[in-house]
C-alpha positions in Angstrom: 0.1 -0.2 -0.2 1.5 3.1 -1.2 1.2 6.7 0.5 -0.5 9.1 -2.0 2.5 11.9 -2.9 -0.2 14.7 -2.3 -1.0 13.5 1.3 2.8 12.9 1.8 3.4 16.5 0.9 0.8 17.7 3.1 2.1 16.1 6.0 5.5 17.4 5.3 4.1 20.9 5.0 2.1 20.8 8.0 5.1 19.4 10.1 7.5 22.2 8.5 5.0 25.0 9.4 4.5 23.4 13.2 8.5 23.1 13.6 8.7 27.1 12.5 5.8 28.1 14.7 7.4 26.4 17.6 10.8 27.8 17.1 9.3 31.2 16.3 7.3 31.3 19.5 10.2 30.2 21.6 12.4 33.0 20.1 9.9 35.9 20.3 8.4 35.2 23.7 10.7 37.6 25.2 10.1 40.2 22.8 6.3 39.8 22.7 5.8 41.7 26.3 8.3 44.4 25.3 7.9 45.2 21.4 4.8 43.5 20.0 5.1 45.6 16.8 8.3 44.1 15.8 6.6 40.5 16.2 3.8 41.7 13.9 6.2 42.9 11.4 8.1 39.6 11.8 5.1 37.4 11.1 4.1 39.3 7.7 7.8 39.1 6.3 
């Protein structure tokens, strides 16, 4: 039984986004209180 390529790409994309969000929140938690504008600009970069 083979895994559909579309499903594999979708899972990989979700995993990548999740890892990026986790690392982003860990890095930006210290900035979120003092400078929320920088966080917003970094999100839309």
